[in-house]
Structure formats: C-alpha cells, structure tokens
Biopython code that builds the backbone (N, CA, C, O; Angstrom):
import numpy as np
from Bio.PDB.StructureBuilder import StructureBuilder

atoms = [
    (1, "MET", "N", (14.360, 10.989, -23.614)),
    (1, "MET", "CA", (13.877, 9.987, -22.602)),
    (1, "MET", "C", (14.431, 10.558, -21.159)),
    (1, "MET", "O", (15.492, 11.174, -21.066)),
    (2, "PRO", "N", (13.695, 10.311, -20.217)),
    (2, "PRO", "CA", (14.078, 10.821, -18.652)),
    (2, "PRO", "C", (15.237, 9.765, -18.238)),
    (2, "PRO", "O", (15.458, 8.712, -18.836)),
    (3, "LYS", "N", (15.822, 10.168, -17.285)),
    (3, "LYS", "CA", (16.863, 9.259, -16.680)),
    (3, "LYS", "C", (16.470, 7.886, -16.245)),
    (3, "LYS", "O", (15.293, 7.667, -15.961)),
    (4, "LEU", "N", (17.224, 7.102, -16.185)),
    (4, "LEU", "CA", (17.032, 5.738, -15.751)),
    (4, "LEU", "C", (17.118, 5.508, -14.201)),
    (4, "LEU", "O", (17.669, 6.371, -13.518)),
    (5, "PRO", "N", (16.602, 4.391, -13.623)),
    (5, "PRO", "CA", (16.801, 4.239, -12.327)),
    (5, "PRO", "C", (18.160, 4.053, -11.825)),
    (5, "PRO", "O", (18.479, 4.359, -10.676)),
    (6, "GLU", "N", (19.159, 3.426, -12.896)),
    (6, "GLU", "CA", (20.521, 3.214, -12.350)),
    (6, "GLU", "C", (21.272, 4.460, -12.441)),
    (6, "GLU", "O", (22.313, 4.538, -11.789)),
    (7, "CYS", "N", (20.848, 5.570, -13.246)),
    (7, "CYS", "CA", (21.391, 6.851, -13.349)),
    (7, "CYS", "C", (22.035, 7.375, -12.043)),
    (7, "CYS", "O", (23.168, 7.857, -12.039)),
    (8, "ASP", "N", (21.169, 7.246, -10.792)),
    (8, "ASP", "CA", (21.647, 7.642, -9.572)),
    (8, "ASP", "C", (22.994, 7.085, -9.050)),
    (8, "ASP", "O", (23.772, 7.689, -8.312)),
    (9, "ARG", "N", (23.157, 5.738, -9.589)),
    (9, "ARG", "CA", (24.387, 5.079, -9.261)),
    (9, "ARG", "C", (25.559, 5.264, -10.031)),
    (9, "ARG", "O", (26.605, 4.759, -9.622)),
    (10, "CYS", "N", (25.542, 5.954, -11.149)),
    (10, "CYS", "CA", (26.747, 6.160, -12.128)),
    (10, "CYS", "C", (27.571, 7.243, -12.007)),
    (10, "CYS", "O", (27.103, 8.332, -11.675)),
    (11, "GLN", "N", (28.741, 7.092, -12.232)),
    (11, "GLN", "CA", (29.735, 7.968, -11.969)),
    (11, "GLN", "C", (29.650, 9.268, -12.714)),
    (11, "GLN", "O", (30.148, 10.305, -12.276)),
    (12, "LEU", "N", (28.946, 9.175, -13.957)),
    (12, "LEU", "CA", (28.708, 10.308, -14.899)),
    (12, "LEU", "C", (27.469, 11.191, -14.498)),
    (12, "LEU", "O", (27.160, 12.252, -15.041)),
    (13, "TYR", "N", (26.841, 10.606, -13.505)),
    (13, "TYR", "CA", (25.526, 11.397, -13.115)),
    (13, "TYR", "C", (25.896, 12.510, -12.657)),
    (13, "TYR", "O", (26.836, 12.594, -11.868)),
    (14, "ALA", "N", (25.082, 13.744, -13.163)),
    (14, "ALA", "CA", (25.404, 15.101, -12.823)),
    (14, "ALA", "C", (24.685, 15.475, -11.418)),
    (14, "ALA", "O", (25.190, 16.379, -10.752)),
    (15, "ARG", "N", (23.740, 14.935, -11.033)),
    (15, "ARG", "CA", (23.167, 15.275, -9.771)),
    (15, "ARG", "C", (22.521, 16.626, -9.723)),
    (15, "ARG", "O", (22.549, 17.327, -8.712)),
    (16, "ASN", "N", (21.931, 16.976, -10.860)),
    (16, "ASN", "CA", (21.443, 18.348, -11.218)),
    (16, "ASN", "C", (20.055, 18.130, -11.879)),
    (16, "ASN", "O", (19.922, 17.248, -12.727)),
    (17, "PRO", "N", (19.178, 18.800, -11.560)),
    (17, "PRO", "CA", (17.871, 18.624, -11.896)),
    (17, "PRO", "C", (17.692, 19.216, -13.498)),
    (17, "PRO", "O", (16.610, 19.012, -14.050)),
    (18, "HIS", "N", (18.609, 19.842, -14.123)),
    (18, "HIS", "CA", (18.531, 20.302, -15.423)),
    (18, "HIS", "C", (19.339, 19.501, -16.284)),
    (18, "HIS", "O", (19.043, 19.577, -17.476)),
    (19, "LEU", "N", (20.439, 18.631, -15.925)),
    (19, "LEU", "CA", (21.096, 18.032, -16.579)),
    (19, "LEU", "C", (21.327, 16.309, -16.014)),
    (19, "LEU", "O", (21.597, 16.067, -14.837)),
    (20, "ILE", "N", (21.207, 15.485, -16.812)),
    (20, "ILE", "CA", (21.235, 14.167, -16.367)),
    (20, "ILE", "C", (22.819, 13.696, -16.087)),
    (20, "ILE", "O", (23.330, 13.367, -15.017)),
    (21, "CYS", "N", (23.377, 13.773, -17.333)),
    (21, "CYS", "CA", (24.893, 13.238, -17.223)),
    (21, "CYS", "C", (25.697, 13.952, -18.157)),
    (21, "CYS", "O", (25.089, 14.681, -18.941)),
    (22, "ALA", "N", (26.993, 13.891, -18.239)),
    (22, "ALA", "CA", (27.941, 14.586, -19.120)),
    (22, "ALA", "C", (27.753, 14.024, -20.368)),
    (22, "ALA", "O", (27.841, 14.786, -21.331)),
    (23, "VAL", "N", (27.457, 12.578, -20.606)),
    (23, "VAL", "CA", (27.415, 11.938, -21.877)),
    (23, "VAL", "C", (25.944, 12.279, -22.563)),
    (23, "VAL", "O", (25.729, 12.724, -23.691)),
    (24, "HIS", "N", (25.144, 11.981, -21.682)),
    (24, "HIS", "CA", (23.516, 12.153, -22.316)),
    (24, "HIS", "C", (23.022, 13.174, -21.294)),
    (24, "HIS", "O", (22.605, 12.815, -20.192)),
    (25, "PRO", "N", (23.078, 14.560, -21.706)),
    (25, "PRO", "CA", (22.549, 15.569, -20.862)),
    (25, "PRO", "C", (21.016, 15.393, -20.625)),
    (25, "PRO", "O", (20.514, 15.724, -19.550)),
    (26, "THR", "N", (20.213, 14.816, -21.741)),
    (26, "THR", "CA", (18.918, 14.908, -21.569)),
    (26, "THR", "C", (18.330, 13.219, -21.268)),
    (26, "THR", "O", (17.193, 12.786, -21.453)),
    (27, "GLY", "N", (19.378, 12.593, -20.819)),
    (27, "GLY", "CA", (19.039, 11.148, -20.633)),
    (27, "GLY", "C", (19.352, 10.213, -21.855)),
    (27, "GLY", "O", (19.425, 10.673, -22.994)),
    (28, "PRO", "N", (19.525, 8.943, -21.586)),
    (28, "PRO", "CA", (19.906, 7.967, -22.699)),
    (28, "PRO", "C", (18.542, 7.857, -23.466)),
    (28, "PRO", "O", (17.414, 8.036, -23.006)),
    (29, "LYS", "N", (18.917, 7.510, -24.777)),
    (29, "LYS", "CA", (17.639, 7.481, -25.907)),
    (29, "LYS", "C", (17.033, 6.028, -25.741)),
    (29, "LYS", "O", (15.934, 5.874, -26.274)),
    (30, "THR", "N", (17.528, 5.037, -25.144)),
    (30, "THR", "CA", (17.152, 3.656, -25.031)),
    (30, "THR", "C", (16.980, 3.438, -23.447)),
    (30, "THR", "O", (17.378, 4.214, -22.579)),
    (31, "ASP", "N", (16.250, 2.119, -23.234)),
    (31, "ASP", "CA", (16.185, 1.863, -21.982)),
    (31, "ASP", "C", (17.282, 1.264, -21.070)),
    (31, "ASP", "O", (17.140, 0.865, -19.914)),
    (32, "THR", "N", (18.485, 1.283, -21.878)),
    (32, "THR", "CA", (19.667, 0.862, -21.067)),
    (32, "THR", "C", (20.685, 1.898, -21.689)),
    (32, "THR", "O", (20.652, 2.513, -22.755)),
    (33, "CYS", "N", (21.647, 1.876, -20.606)),
    (33, "CYS", "CA", (22.831, 3.059, -21.205)),
    (33, "CYS", "C", (23.998, 2.146, -21.196)),
    (33, "CYS", "O", (24.229, 1.302, -20.330)),
    (34, "PHE", "N", (24.751, 2.416, -22.308)),
    (34, "PHE", "CA", (26.048, 1.699, -22.536)),
    (34, "PHE", "C", (27.165, 2.198, -21.861)),
    (34, "PHE", "O", (28.218, 1.593, -21.663)),
    (35, "ASP", "N", (26.829, 3.537, -21.457)),
    (35, "ASP", "CA", (28.011, 4.411, -20.873)),
    (35, "ASP", "C", (28.087, 4.124, -19.356)),
    (35, "ASP", "O", (29.068, 4.531, -18.733)),
    (36, "PHE", "N", (27.145, 3.474, -18.758)),
    (36, "PHE", "CA", (26.945, 3.296, -17.255)),
    (36, "PHE", "C", (28.146, 2.908, -16.739)),
    (36, "PHE", "O", (28.759, 2.029, -17.344)),
    (37, "ARG", "N", (28.668, 3.436, -15.624)),
    (37, "ARG", "CA", (29.893, 3.220, -14.857)),
    (37, "ARG", "C", (29.499, 3.118, -13.493)),
    (37, "ARG", "O", (29.313, 4.205, -12.946)),
    (38, "GLU", "N", (29.311, 2.035, -12.753)),
    (38, "GLU", "CA", (28.992, 2.059, -11.309)),
    (38, "GLU", "C", (29.935, 2.970, -10.587)),
    (38, "GLU", "O", (31.129, 2.920, -10.883)),
    (39, "ASP", "N", (29.472, 3.873, -9.585)),
    (39, "ASP", "CA", (30.309, 4.698, -8.660)),
    (39, "ASP", "C", (30.655, 3.878, -7.568)),
    (39, "ASP", "O", (29.776, 3.453, -6.819)),
    (40, "PRO", "N", (31.993, 3.578, -7.380)),
    (40, "PRO", "CA", (32.372, 2.741, -6.404)),
    (40, "PRO", "C", (32.344, 3.386, -5.049)),
    (40, "PRO", "O", (32.289, 2.715, -4.019)),
    (41, "ASN", "N", (32.382, 4.671, -5.062)),
    (41, "ASN", "CA", (32.445, 5.496, -3.875)),
    (41, "ASN", "C", (30.985, 5.939, -3.205)),
    (41, "ASN", "O", (30.931, 6.626, -2.185)),
    (42, "LEU", "N", (29.929, 5.503, -3.842)),
    (42, "LEU", "CA", (28.507, 5.784, -3.577)),
    (42, "LEU", "C", (28.237, 4.841, -2.589)),
    (42, "LEU", "O", (28.501, 3.645, -2.713)),
    (43, "LYS", "N", (27.648, 5.417, -1.478)),
    (43, "LYS", "CA", (27.166, 4.567, -0.377)),
    (43, "LYS", "C", (25.684, 3.991, -0.817)),
    (43, "LYS", "O", (24.868, 4.684, -1.425)),
    (44, "PRO", "N", (25.465, 2.682, -0.440)),
    (44, "PRO", "CA", (24.263, 2.188, -0.720)),
    (44, "PRO", "C", (23.093, 2.935, -0.062)),
    (44, "PRO", "O", (23.310, 3.420, 1.048)),
    (45, "GLU", "N", (21.908, 3.083, -0.601)),
    (45, "GLU", "CA", (20.809, 3.681, -0.173)),
    (45, "GLU", "C", (20.186, 2.849, 1.041)),
    (45, "GLU", "O", (19.848, 1.676, 0.882)),
    (46, "GLU", "N", (20.075, 3.400, 2.052)),
    (46, "GLU", "CA", (19.435, 2.653, 3.183)),
    (46, "GLU", "C", (17.704, 2.539, 2.996)),
    (46, "GLU", "O", (16.972, 3.517, 2.843)),
    (47, "LEU", "N", (17.327, 1.351, 3.038)),
    (47, "LEU", "CA", (15.840, 1.002, 2.904)),
    (47, "LEU", "C", (15.426, 0.852, 4.227)),
    (47, "LEU", "O", (15.142, -0.311, 4.513)),
    (48, "TRP", "N", (15.302, 1.685, 5.138)),
    (48, "TRP", "CA", (14.860, 1.443, 6.477)),
    (48, "TRP", "C", (13.363, 2.005, 6.776)),
    (48, "TRP", "O", (13.055, 3.163, 6.496)),
    (49, "GLU", "N", (12.513, 1.135, 7.335)),
    (49, "GLU", "CA", (11.246, 1.483, 7.676)),
    (49, "GLU", "C", (11.104, 1.438, 9.173)),
    (49, "GLU", "O", (11.617, 0.509, 9.795)),
    (50, "PRO", "N", (10.397, 2.444, 9.820)),
    (50, "PRO", "CA", (10.037, 2.318, 11.174)),
    (50, "PRO", "C", (8.824, 1.214, 11.430)),
    (50, "PRO", "O", (8.030, 1.048, 10.503)),
    (51, "ASP", "N", (8.655, 0.472, 12.620)),
    (51, "ASP", "CA", (7.571, -0.336, 12.679)),
    (51, "ASP", "C", (6.564, 0.393, 12.593)),
    (51, "ASP", "O", (6.624, 1.538, 13.041)),
    (52, "GLY", "N", (5.332, -0.117, 11.966)),
    (52, "GLY", "CA", (4.124, 0.401, 11.850)),
    (52, "GLY", "C", (3.969, 1.603, 10.619)),
    (52, "GLY", "O", (3.027, 2.395, 10.587)),
    (53, "ALA", "N", (5.032, 1.573, 9.667)),
    (53, "ALA", "CA", (4.999, 2.487, 8.659)),
    (53, "ALA", "C", (5.722, 2.041, 7.447)),
    (53, "ALA", "O", (6.776, 1.427, 7.615)),
    (54, "SER", "N", (5.291, 2.270, 6.239)),
    (54, "SER", "CA", (5.878, 1.955, 5.035)),
    (54, "SER", "C", (5.988, 3.043, 4.251)),
    (54, "SER", "O", (5.401, 4.092, 4.516)),
    (55, "TYR", "N", (6.840, 2.865, 3.097)),
    (55, "TYR", "CA", (7.123, 4.036, 2.181)),
    (55, "TYR", "C", (6.256, 3.663, 0.926)),
    (55, "TYR", "O", (6.395, 2.576, 0.366)),
    (56, "TYR", "N", (5.401, 4.563, 0.531)),
    (56, "TYR", "CA", (4.713, 4.590, -0.885)),
    (56, "TYR", "C", (5.044, 5.759, -1.643)),
    (56, "TYR", "O", (4.767, 6.874, -1.200)),
    (57, "ASN", "N", (5.673, 5.584, -2.865)),
    (57, "ASN", "CA", (5.978, 6.589, -3.750)),
    (57, "ASN", "C", (6.946, 7.611, -3.082)),
    (57, "ASN", "O", (6.875, 8.809, -3.355)),
    (58, "GLY", "N", (7.857, 7.103, -2.195)),
    (58, "GLY", "CA", (8.713, 7.866, -1.409)),
    (58, "GLY", "C", (8.245, 8.757, -0.283)),
    (58, "GLY", "O", (8.919, 9.608, 0.297)),
    (59, "GLU", "N", (6.935, 8.415, -0.056)),
    (59, "GLU", "CA", (6.341, 9.097, 1.357)),
    (59, "GLU", "C", (6.025, 8.110, 2.253)),
    (59, "GLU", "O", (5.405, 7.095, 1.936)),
    (60, "LEU", "N", (6.449, 8.376, 3.437)),
    (60, "LEU", "CA", (6.347, 7.547, 4.583)),
    (60, "LEU", "C", (4.848, 7.566, 5.121)),
    (60, "LEU", "O", (4.331, 8.615, 5.506)),
    (61, "ILE", "N", (4.185, 6.351, 5.124)),
    (61, "ILE", "CA", (2.762, 6.263, 5.601)),
    (61, "ILE", "C", (2.703, 5.487, 6.784)),
    (61, "ILE", "O", (3.233, 4.379, 6.869)),
    (62, "LEU", "N", (2.136, 5.982, 7.612)),
    (62, "LEU", "CA", (1.796, 5.324, 9.081)),
    (62, "LEU", "C", (0.758, 4.349, 8.820)),
    (62, "LEU", "O", (-0.260, 4.789, 8.286)),
    (63, "GLN", "N", (0.813, 3.063, 9.100)),
    (63, "GLN", "CA", (-0.063, 2.172, 9.088)),
    (63, "GLN", "C", (-1.162, 2.272, 10.257)),
    (63, "GLN", "O", (-0.719, 2.667, 11.335)),
    (64, "PRO", "N", (-2.371, 2.004, 10.203)),
    (64, "PRO", "CA", (-3.370, 1.924, 11.258)),
    (64, "PRO", "C", (-3.096, 0.646, 12.378)),
    (64, "PRO", "O", (-2.801, -0.491, 12.012)),
    (65, "ARG", "N", (-3.215, 0.963, 13.486)),
    (65, "ARG", "CA", (-3.024, -0.261, 14.383)),
    (65, "ARG", "C", (-4.158, -1.407, 14.161)),
    (65, "ARG", "O", (-5.334, -1.147, 13.911)),
    (66, "GLN", "N", (-3.758, -2.378, 14.258)),
    (66, "GLN", "CA", (-4.575, -3.664, 13.940)),
    (66, "GLN", "C", (-5.542, -3.639, 15.284)),
    (66, "GLN", "O", (-5.041, -3.417, 16.387)),
    (67, "ARG", "N", (-6.777, -3.850, 15.145)),
    (67, "ARG", "CA", (-7.745, -3.908, 16.074)),
    (67, "ARG", "C", (-7.947, -5.357, 16.525)),
    (67, "ARG", "O", (-8.184, -5.715, 17.679)),
    (68, "TRP", "N", (-7.806, -6.217, 15.337)),
    (68, "TRP", "CA", (-8.256, -7.622, 15.711)),
    (68, "TRP", "C", (-7.038, -8.409, 15.222)),
    (68, "TRP", "O", (-6.141, -8.039, 14.465)),
    (69, "THR", "N", (-7.212, -9.528, 15.809)),
    (69, "THR", "CA", (-6.110, -10.841, 15.596)),
    (69, "THR", "C", (-6.694, -11.494, 14.269)),
    (69, "THR", "O", (-7.855, -11.289, 13.917)),
    (70, "PRO", "N", (-5.845, -12.262, 13.585)),
    (70, "PRO", "CA", (-6.391, -12.944, 12.348)),
    (70, "PRO", "C", (-7.629, -13.915, 12.693)),
    (70, "PRO", "O", (-8.565, -14.126, 11.922)),
    (71, "GLU", "N", (-7.486, -14.445, 13.920)),
    (71, "GLU", "CA", (-8.768, -15.223, 14.217)),
    (71, "GLU", "C", (-9.960, -14.468, 14.352)),
    (71, "GLU", "O", (-10.988, -14.929, 13.855)),
    (72, "GLN", "N", (-9.990, -13.275, 15.005)),
    (72, "GLN", "CA", (-11.079, -12.449, 15.116)),
    (72, "GLN", "C", (-11.554, -12.115, 13.810)),
    (72, "GLN", "O", (-12.772, -12.141, 13.632)),
    (73, "LYS", "N", (-10.737, -11.783, 12.797)),
    (73, "LYS", "CA", (-10.941, -11.402, 11.419)),
    (73, "LYS", "C", (-11.770, -12.566, 10.908)),
    (73, "LYS", "O", (-12.884, -12.363, 10.425)),
    (74, "LEU", "N", (-11.299, -13.668, 10.997)),
    (74, "LEU", "CA", (-12.109, -14.845, 10.359)),
    (74, "LEU", "C", (-13.232, -15.093, 10.921)),
    (74, "LEU", "O", (-14.172, -15.471, 10.222)),
    (75, "GLU", "N", (-13.369, -14.937, 12.261)),
    (75, "GLU", "CA", (-14.800, -15.125, 12.936)),
    (75, "GLU", "C", (-15.701, -13.949, 12.397)),
    (75, "GLU", "O", (-16.881, -14.267, 12.246)),
    (76, "LEU", "N", (-15.400, -12.773, 12.107)),
    (76, "LEU", "CA", (-16.223, -11.620, 11.720)),
    (76, "LEU", "C", (-16.535, -12.212, 10.214)),
    (76, "LEU", "O", (-17.726, -12.214, 9.901)),
    (77, "LEU", "N", (-15.674, -12.673, 9.331)),
    (77, "LEU", "CA", (-16.137, -13.154, 7.924)),
    (77, "LEU", "C", (-17.071, -14.264, 8.073)),
    (77, "LEU", "O", (-17.999, -14.335, 7.267)),
    (78, "ASP", "N", (-16.958, -15.115, 8.965)),
    (78, "ASP", "CA", (-18.077, -16.238, 9.018)),
    (78, "ASP", "C", (-19.216, -15.805, 9.738)),
    (78, "ASP", "O", (-20.195, -16.551, 9.721)),
    (79, "THR", "N", (-19.274, -14.744, 10.365)),
    (79, "THR", "CA", (-20.449, -14.638, 11.052)),
    (79, "THR", "C", (-21.242, -13.120, 10.876)),
    (79, "THR", "O", (-22.422, -12.991, 11.202)),
    (80, "HIS", "N", (-20.565, -12.186, 10.410)),
    (80, "HIS", "CA", (-21.103, -10.736, 10.154)),
    (80, "HIS", "C", (-22.163, -10.816, 9.016)),
    (80, "HIS", "O", (-21.898, -11.393, 7.961)),
    (81, "PRO", "N", (-23.347, -10.237, 9.245)),
    (81, "PRO", "CA", (-24.556, -10.101, 8.227)),
    (81, "PRO", "C", (-23.936, -9.497, 7.036)),
    (81, "PRO", "O", (-24.464, -9.831, 5.975)),
    (82, "LEU", "N", (-22.878, -8.638, 6.955)),
    (82, "LEU", "CA", (-22.399, -8.019, 5.778)),
    (82, "LEU", "C", (-21.813, -9.014, 4.872)),
    (82, "LEU", "O", (-21.740, -8.705, 3.683)),
    (83, "PHE", "N", (-21.385, -10.160, 5.253)),
    (83, "PHE", "CA", (-20.758, -11.268, 4.527)),
    (83, "PHE", "C", (-21.697, -12.530, 4.389)),
    (83, "PHE", "O", (-21.551, -13.241, 3.394)),
    (84, "THR", "N", (-22.601, -12.831, 5.281)),
    (84, "THR", "CA", (-23.550, -13.873, 5.446)),
    (84, "THR", "C", (-24.859, -13.492, 4.961)),
    (84, "THR", "O", (-25.502, -14.295, 4.286)),
    (85, "GLY", "N", (-25.332, -12.311, 5.246)),
    (85, "GLY", "CA", (-26.646, -12.041, 4.888)),
    (85, "GLY", "C", (-27.785, -12.321, 5.865)),
    (85, "GLY", "O", (-28.978, -12.180, 5.596)),
    (86, "ARG", "N", (-27.210, -12.792, 7.191)),
    (86, "ARG", "CA", (-28.241, -13.154, 8.004)),
    (86, "ARG", "C", (-27.747, -12.876, 9.291)),
    (86, "ARG", "O", (-26.526, -12.845, 9.446)),
    (87, "CYS", "N", (-28.688, -12.618, 10.474)),
    (87, "CYS", "CA", (-28.252, -12.404, 11.963)),
    (87, "CYS", "C", (-27.466, -13.476, 12.490)),
    (87, "CYS", "O", (-27.844, -14.638, 12.341)),
    (88, "PRO", "N", (-26.396, -13.192, 13.098)),
    (88, "PRO", "CA", (-25.464, -14.183, 13.669)),
    (88, "PRO", "C", (-26.297, -14.963, 14.760)),
    (88, "PRO", "O", (-26.006, -16.129, 15.026)),
    (89, "GLN", "N", (-27.389, -14.274, 15.422)),
    (89, "GLN", "CA", (-27.932, -14.849, 16.666)),
    (89, "GLN", "C", (-29.279, -15.705, 16.123)),
    (89, "GLN", "O", (-29.475, -16.908, 16.295)),
    (90, "CYS", "N", (-30.025, -14.890, 15.523)),
    (90, "CYS", "CA", (-31.349, -15.658, 15.061)),
    (90, "CYS", "C", (-31.617, -16.003, 13.899)),
    (90, "CYS", "O", (-32.734, -16.423, 13.595)),
    (91, "GLU", "N", (-30.483, -15.866, 12.921)),
    (91, "GLU", "CA", (-30.471, -16.377, 11.325)),
    (91, "GLU", "C", (-31.497, -15.583, 10.659)),
    (91, "GLU", "O", (-31.879, -16.007, 9.569)),
    (92, "MET", "N", (-32.081, -14.370, 11.169)),
    (92, "MET", "CA", (-32.958, -13.830, 10.293)),
    (92, "MET", "C", (-32.322, -13.424, 9.014)),
    (92, "MET", "O", (-31.150, -13.059, 9.117)),
    (93, "THR", "N", (-32.872, -13.413, 7.789)),
    (93, "THR", "CA", (-32.242, -13.082, 6.546)),
    (93, "THR", "C", (-32.518, -11.464, 6.358)),
    (93, "THR", "O", (-33.656, -11.004, 6.452)),
    (94, "TYR", "N", (-31.348, -10.645, 6.081)),
    (94, "TYR", "CA", (-31.406, -9.403, 5.851)),
    (94, "TYR", "C", (-31.797, -9.095, 4.421)),
    (94, "TYR", "O", (-31.475, -9.929, 3.574)),
    (95, "PRO", "N", (-32.453, -8.002, 4.038)),
    (95, "PRO", "CA", (-32.617, -7.601, 2.533)),
    (95, "PRO", "C", (-31.372, -7.160, 2.151)),
    (95, "PRO", "O", (-30.550, -6.550, 2.836)),
    (96, "GLN", "N", (-31.277, -7.600, 0.727)),
    (96, "GLN", "CA", (-30.214, -7.059, -0.033)),
    (96, "GLN", "C", (-30.119, -5.768, -0.322)),
    (96, "GLN", "O", (-31.109, -5.249, -0.837)),
    (97, "TYR", "N", (-29.107, -5.066, -0.106)),
    (97, "TYR", "CA", (-28.926, -3.621, -0.130)),
    (97, "TYR", "C", (-27.877, -3.236, -1.339)),
    (97, "TYR", "O", (-26.850, -3.895, -1.507)),
    (98, "GLU", "N", (-28.197, -2.200, -2.100)),
    (98, "GLU", "CA", (-27.220, -1.715, -3.013)),
    (98, "GLU", "C", (-26.168, -1.194, -2.338)),
    (98, "GLU", "O", (-25.040, -1.521, -2.707)),
    (99, "MET", "N", (-26.332, -0.280, -1.217)),
    (99, "MET", "CA", (-25.309, 0.230, -0.428)),
    (99, "MET", "C", (-25.669, -0.330, 0.943)),
    (99, "MET", "O", (-26.722, -0.062, 1.522)),
    (100, "PRO", "N", (-24.693, -1.146, 1.428)),
    (100, "PRO", "CA", (-25.040, -1.792, 2.827)),
    (100, "PRO", "C", (-24.978, -0.718, 3.910)),
    (100, "PRO", "O", (-24.303, 0.308, 3.819)),
    (101, "PRO", "N", (-25.693, -1.033, 4.868)),
    (101, "PRO", "CA", (-25.960, -0.221, 5.939)),
    (101, "PRO", "C", (-24.712, 0.021, 6.812)),
    (101, "PRO", "O", (-23.837, -0.823, 6.617)),
    (102, "VAL", "N", (-24.422, 0.940, 7.700)),
    (102, "VAL", "CA", (-23.390, 1.288, 8.528)),
    (102, "VAL", "C", (-23.431, 0.159, 9.644)),
    (102, "VAL", "O", (-22.420, -0.500, 9.883)),
    (103, "HIS", "N", (-24.606, -0.045, 10.309)),
    (103, "HIS", "CA", (-24.900, -0.716, 11.533)),
    (103, "HIS", "C", (-25.964, -1.755, 11.080)),
    (103, "HIS", "O", (-26.973, -1.379, 10.484)),
    (104, "TRP", "N", (-25.741, -3.029, 11.356)),
    (104, "TRP", "CA", (-26.506, -4.186, 10.993)),
    (104, "TRP", "C", (-27.322, -4.718, 12.113)),
    (104, "TRP", "O", (-27.480, -5.937, 12.173)),
    (105, "ASP", "N", (-27.896, -3.890, 13.071)),
    (105, "ASP", "CA", (-28.836, -4.326, 14.019)),
    (105, "ASP", "C", (-30.022, -5.073, 13.775)),
    (105, "ASP", "O", (-30.780, -4.696, 12.881)),
    (106, "CYS", "N", (-30.258, -5.984, 14.387)),
    (106, "CYS", "CA", (-31.349, -6.967, 14.080)),
    (106, "CYS", "C", (-32.661, -6.560, 14.738)),
    (106, "CYS", "O", (-32.675, -6.449, 15.964)),
    (107, "GLU", "N", (-33.746, -6.332, 14.041)),
    (107, "GLU", "CA", (-34.856, -5.955, 14.654)),
    (107, "GLU", "C", (-35.651, -7.120, 15.249)),
    (107, "GLU", "O", (-36.496, -6.940, 16.126)),
    (108, "GLU", "N", (-35.356, -8.299, 14.750)),
    (108, "GLU", "CA", (-36.175, -9.631, 15.267)),
    (108, "GLU", "C", (-35.663, -9.757, 16.608)),
    (108, "GLU", "O", (-36.420, -9.611, 17.568)),
    (109, "CYS", "N", (-34.263, -10.054, 16.773)),
    (109, "CYS", "CA", (-33.881, -10.546, 18.176)),
    (109, "CYS", "C", (-33.105, -9.459, 18.980)),
    (109, "CYS", "O", (-32.751, -9.739, 20.125)),
    (110, "GLY", "N", (-32.797, -8.140, 18.410)),
    (110, "GLY", "CA", (-32.116, -7.111, 19.314)),
    (110, "GLY", "C", (-30.601, -7.274, 19.207)),
    (110, "GLY", "O", (-29.850, -6.547, 19.857)),
    (111, "TRP", "N", (-30.155, -8.224, 18.392)),
    (111, "TRP", "CA", (-28.731, -8.307, 18.100)),
    (111, "TRP", "C", (-28.108, -6.949, 17.516)),
    (111, "TRP", "O", (-28.562, -6.373, 16.527)),
    (112, "MET", "N", (-26.967, -6.505, 18.290)),
    (112, "MET", "CA", (-26.435, -5.132, 17.843)),
    (112, "MET", "C", (-25.039, -5.357, 17.171)),
    (112, "MET", "O", (-24.161, -6.058, 17.674)),
    (113, "ASP", "N", (-24.928, -4.711, 16.021)),
    (113, "ASP", "CA", (-23.530, -4.738, 15.447)),
    (113, "ASP", "C", (-22.549, -3.779, 16.238)),
    (113, "ASP", "O", (-22.784, -2.572, 16.297)),
    (114, "ASP", "N", (-21.434, -4.356, 16.849)),
    (114, "ASP", "CA", (-20.607, -3.607, 17.509)),
    (114, "ASP", "C", (-19.168, -3.596, 16.864)),
    (114, "ASP", "O", (-18.161, -3.164, 17.424)),
    (115, "SER", "N", (-19.233, -4.170, 15.530)),
    (115, "SER", "CA", (-17.762, -4.216, 15.054)),
    (115, "SER", "C", (-17.127, -3.003, 14.360)),
    (115, "SER", "O", (-15.991, -2.999, 13.886)),
    (116, "VAL", "N", (-17.984, -1.982, 14.355)),
    (116, "VAL", "CA", (-17.427, -0.758, 13.674)),
    (116, "VAL", "C", (-16.839, 0.258, 14.701)),
    (116, "VAL", "O", (-16.343, 1.315, 14.309)),
]
sb = StructureBuilder()
sb.init_structure("model")
sb.init_model(0)
sb.init_chain("A")
sb.init_seg("    ")
for serial, (resi, resn, name, xyz) in enumerate(atoms, 1):
    if name == "N":
        sb.init_residue(resn, " ", resi, " ")
    sb.init_atom(name, np.array(xyz, "f"), 0.0, 1.0, " ", f" {name:<3s}", serial, name[0])
structure = sb.get_structure()
C-alpha cells in the first residue's frame, strides 16, 4: 500500500522516493498507521493562493477574469436565445439545434448576439 497522507507529518517518514519510513518501508498495510508519531518540529504547510488563482492537483491555475457581474449573468440567462429559444427583441422562435450556433443573430428583426 502506498504512503498515507499523514506520513508527511510523521517523525518516522524517510522523505525518500524509494523508502516510506523506517518501520514500514513500503508503506503501512492498512489505511491507518499505529506507529504514526506527529513530528513536533515540522512547520505547518502554508496553503496560500494568490488572488485570481487556485491550486488543482498541486498545480497553480490562473482563473479567467470575470467579464460579467452576477446581475448581468442572470440577465443573460433570462433573455439569451441559447436559454430561451427565442429572440429577446421580437420573440421569434429559433429552431432547435443539436449543436447550438456560435452566434444567435435574428434574421427577423436584425438583433445581433454580442455576448460572445
């Protein structure tokens, strides 16, 4: 069995890619370790993330800037043809598509989709 998440905080942890610890060289055989001894000298890991970024699987990922406010997003959900199936200006019904178009311009009244 591989090492446990708490192995990194144990006094017996070898900090070696080929050896887990002195007592359990290949890792404990169960999902808990009765030999675990918390290392009092170990500094706690800092879980800091810069604004606009998050860690996913140990990799720092920058978040895209928000273009719209929450109110604008709700307005888009209430009026955009992708969600309503009709033109927000003249109420013309759009045909149902298996793959929705990128632009939802209305041929009836000339309304143009500028949300993309």
